[in-house]
C-alpha angles and dihedrals in degrees: 000000000000089000091055093050091048093049092048090051091047092050091049092053092046089048092052091050092049092048092049090049094046095047090045091058094041091051090056092047091049091049091050091049092050092048091051092046091051090049091050091051091051091050090048092052093048091049092048092051091047092049091048091051091047091049091054096044101036114012094176092057090047090052091050091050091048090050092047094053096039093052098238117135119256115239116202 
């Protein structure tokens, strides 16, 4: 009976160590993912503002860029 209690206690301690280790790694991965997502949103906003400014200033150039990135052929 003492052996069973000791093994249950040992498994509980090992389980706590494994959980702390796993959540420590997952927390870092989650932080990295959120940082990259925030960076992607900032790049998207800068690109959208630049495209909007280009569309206002030079609509023909904006159309050529849109056609180039969408894969449709440019007709002159």
